Each structure stands twice: as structure tokens, then as C-alpha cells.
N, C-alpha and C positions, 0 to 999 in steps of 0.2 A: 444517429446522425443521418443527414441527407446523403444519398448516393449521388454526388455531383458529377459522376461519370455517366450517369443514366440520361441519355438524350431525351427520353420521354418526359422526364421531370421538367426540363427546360422548355420543351414544346408545350406542355400543359400550362406552364407559367406564362409563356408568351401568348398562348391562345386566349387566356382570360383577361389580359390587360385591357384597360379602358383606352389606352393609347393605340392608334393604328400602327400595325407592323406589317411590312411587305418585304419579302426576300426574293431577289431575282438572281438568275445565273448571269454569266458573262454576255449571253445573248439577250439579256433583259426579259427573259421569260419568267413569269411569276411562279415561284415554287411554294410560297407560304403566304397566307392571308389570314389574319387573326380576327377575333370577335370585334375588336376596336375598329379595325379597318372596315368591317361590314357595317358597323353602326355609323361611322363618320361619312362614308361614301355612298352607302345604300347598295353597293355591289356585294353579293354573296360569294362565298368561295367558289361555288360551281360556275359563277359568271366569269371568274378571272384566272383560276389556276391553269397554267400552261399557255396562257396568252401573253403576247407582247405588252409590256406595261404601258407603252405609248398609246395603245388602243384604249386603255382604261383611264389613265390619269393625266398624261402629259399634254393636255391642252392648257397648261398652267400659265400664269403670268406672275413674274416676280415683282418685287416691290417697286422697281424702276419702270414698270408698266410695259415691258416688252415681252413678247411671247417666248416661253421656254421651249426650245426644240432640241434637236440632236446636239447642237453645239453648246447649249446652256443647261442641259438636264443635270441636276445634282447627282443622280445615280451614275451617269456617264462620266462626269468629272471625277467623282470619288473613285471609280474603277480605273480611270486613266492615270491619275497621279497618286493614288493611294491615300489621299487626304480626305478627312471627313468634311462635310458641307452642312451649313445651317442656312436655311432660307425661309423667307416669308412669301408664300405663294398662294395661288388659288387652285383648288382641285375641282374637277368636273364631277358633281354629284350625279348619281344614276338618274335622278328625277329631272336633270337638265340644267340646273343652275350652278353658278360658280360659288365655291365655298372657300373662305380664307382659312389657311392653316399655317402653323409653324411646322417646318419639316427638317429632319436631319437625315442625311445620307452618309453611311459608313461602309467602307470596303470590307469584304470578307476575305480572309487569307487562309490558305491551306497550311499544312505543317512545315512547308518549305518557304513560307512567306510570300507565295505567289497569290495575286488577287484572283479569286475564282467567282466572285459575285459581289453583291452589295445588299445591305439591309436599309430600308427606309422607314423611319418612324415619323408619325405626324399627329398633331393634336389641333383641335379647332382653336382658331384665334378668337378671343373674346371680342365680339362686336357690341356687347352691351356695356354701357357706362356704369360706373359704380353708383352713379345717381340714376334714378328712374328715367327712362326715355319718355318723351312727351306722349307717345302713343302706346305705352306699355299697358295702360288700363282700359284701352278701348275694346268694345265688343261690337259684333255685327249689328247694325241698326242704330248704334249709338257711337258714331264716329269712325267705325271700321268698315271698309269695303269688303263685301262677302267674297268677291272673285279674287282680288289680289292680296287680301289680308293686309293691306296698307291703309293708312288714314284716308277717309273719303274726301271728296272735294270740299264739302262744307268745313270739315275740321282743318284741312290743309289751308284753306283761305283764312280761317280764323287764326291759326297758328302763325301764318305769314304776317298778318296784321300785327299780332302781338310782338313778333320778333322785330318788326320794323320800329315799333314804338320803343322797345328796349334798346335797339341799336342807336336810335336817335337820342335817347336820354343819356346813354353811357358811351357814345362815340365808339362803338365796337362794330366794325363793318362785317358784312357777310356777303356771300355770293349766291346768286340764284341761277339754277339750271332748269331748263324745260327740255324734257327727253321725250321724243316722239318715235313710235315704232314706224318704220318705213314700210309702205305698201301693205298694211294690215288688211285692207279691203280685198286686195288681190289674193292674199293667203286665205281669207275667209271664203271667197268665191270658189277657190280651187279645192279646199279641204274641209270647209264647213265651219260653222260657228263654234262648235266644241273645240276644234283644233286651235282656232284663234284665241279662245278663252284660256286654253292650256298654255299657249305661248305667252299670253299676257301675265299669267300667274308666275311662270318661270322667270321672265324678265323682271318682274316686280321683286322676286326674291333675290335675284342677282344684284339688282340696284341696291337693295337694302343691305346686303352683305358687303357690297363694294364701297360703301361710304364709311367714314370714320364714326366712332361711337356718338360724338356730339352733333353729328349732322342729322338731317331729317329728309325723308322722301315720302310723298303722298300722291294720291290720284289727282289729276287736273282735268282730264277729259277722257273720252272712251279709249283713246290711243296715246295719251300723254301722261307723264308723271312730272311732278315738280320737286326739285331737291333744293334744300337750303344748306349751304356749306358754311360752317362757322369760321369766323375770323380769318379770312383768306385774302390774299392779294389776287391780282388779275392772272398772274402766272400760275399761282396755286389752283385757281378755279379751272383754268384750262387743263392742268394736269389731271384734276379730278374728272373733268368732262371727258377727256380722252380715255382715262381708265374705265369709266362706265361704258363708253362706246365699245371698247374692245371686249370688255367682259360680257356685255349684252350680245355681241356678235358670236361669242363662244357658247352661248346658251342654246340648247336645242331640246326637242322632245322626240320620242319615238312614236310614230303615228302610222298604224296599219302598214308596217314594214318600211316606212320612210323615216328619215331623220329630218325634221323640220326646224328651221332656224330663221331668225330675222335679223335685220340690222336696225340701228337707231340713229336718228339725227339729234344733235344736242346743241342748244343755244344757251348762252349764259351772259351774265353781266354782274359786276360787283357794285353794291350799293355805294353811292357817293354821299358825302355829308350833306344833309338837308334835303335829300331826294325823297319825293313822295312815292307811294306804292304804284300809282298808274304809270308814271314815267319809267320806273324800274321794270315793270311788266312789259311795257312797250319795247324797251331796249332788249330785254330777254327774248321777246317774240320776234323782233327784227333779226337777232342773231340766229334763231331757229329757222326762220324763213331762208336766210342765206345758206344755212347748212343743207336744208332740203333742196334748194335750187342747185346745189353742187351735185345733186344726184343721190343724196342721202348718205348714210354711213359716214358722217362727218361731224366734227365738233368745232364750233366757232364761239369765241368769247369776245364781246365788244368792250372796248375801253371806255373810260369816262367820257361823257359828252363834252364837246367843246363849248367854252363859255365866251360870250362876246364882250 
């Protein structure tokens, strides 16, 4: 029989789990970090043990799109009231992008019932649809952009045209978002082209993970991405735009001792019945210009055009 009193048996079992497991003390210093946590976040044990967990993970966003900080951290809440917490959040991957996960935080008690720490387990949220994504079969040079690993401009334009035809035939609306990196030229001038390309790659991955499975994002220009948000209202589209803006702002890369990040401006519009592609793109572009004019780091979604 197993010696269930042997702590090393439990440690070995936790170490090998595919699920990420993180154990913290009451000061939120990381005491345990398993193989699953390394795989999911990119952080190795030597990167995190003994460090405050907020330095590593808690740039999260919960599903209502607000930042998780000291007041909303699931670990803090679990230790404060002794109740387990389940959350859908975004973790900050070591590579710089935001990664969606299901997270559970549970308090740890001593023999007297006093809370002495907490354990956090997390698994990646599936961002893949059960059906194949439209870009899943693309390769570089044949629809896939080599830098961002997103559909290139030609594929994005074709896919948008097809979606418009489908929406017109079946009366199923969709929203369009144009996402532009703010002041990418200034970042390139200060840190070089390689840094700018790294930022583009990280933001692209963040946008891809930040959208729902049936949504689409592809390249639109050197510093712009185009997202197609399925079957949404104007308020739904703004919520998505704001989520992507905040997630992009949280993305960063380590560059020669510095942490580099960018903000994005987002403009959007929902397709109205009978609308052609050019007017839809013009309205989306107009919303983006307004967001940029506000100084960037802003999201604006325009309503349906007035009819005379």
C-alpha cells in the first residue's frame, strides 16, 4: 500500500501534474512550482521560488475585464475568508503575452484550522473551437505571416469578404475591429527593428488568445491588425475592444535589461443590414482615427450610420 503519510509521495505526484500548481505562504511568497506551471507560464522554478507571486502572475484580468490587483486576487481572497475561488483569468506568460486560464485558489490550513497559505491550480482555457479555425491550416508564404504567425493581409481581406457575403445571406451580424499599435515608429527608433518586431509578435499572440474561439484576427498593415467578432451587438463589440486594449497594454518583452511594452488604439463598427465592405471599413477606420486622436490607448466603437 502507498504510504500516504509520506510527504515526498505527494510532492512527486504534484510535480508531475500537467495542471499548473503554485503554493504560496501568507506573504504570497512562492514555495512550490510544478512542471505544469513551468509548461503553462514559461517560468522555471528557479525564476519564481521565493518571489512574491504578484511579480510573476498577477497582471491578470478577470472575465469582467478589470485588472486583478491586491483587492481582487483570488489567492488573497481565499486566504482572507478561507473560501476557495474559481476564476477565468489571464496569466502573463514569460514570453510577454497574456494567456487565458481557468484558475482555482484554495486556502491551506494547519492542524488548528488556521490559514497558513494557499494553493493555486490553473489550466489553459481552450481558445480553439471544436471546429477547425479558418487559419489553422495556413503556413508561412501561403496565408500565414512569418513575423506575427497570424493570417497575412491577403488572407484576412479574402476572409473578411467571405464573412460579409455569409452575413448578408444569413442575416448574421458581426463586428469589425482595427487595432493599431501606438507609436511603434518611436519604439523602433529608440530600440531598433528587432525590438519592434518582437513587440508585434507578442501583441499578435495576445490578441489571438484574447478573442473567443469563433472570432478571427489577422494582419492588416505593418502596425495594424483586423479582428472579426462573431454575432455581436455594439456593446458586445466595445467590451471585446476594451478587453483587447487592456490585454495588449499588459503585454511586454524583456529587452537588454529593459521591459518594453506598447499600447494600442482600437476602432470598431458593427455591420448593419445591407452594408457593403467599403462603408464598413470606412466606419471602422473613422473610429480608429478618433481613438488615435484621443492620444492612443483608447477604444471607440461607432454606432450604425444615420439614415435620411
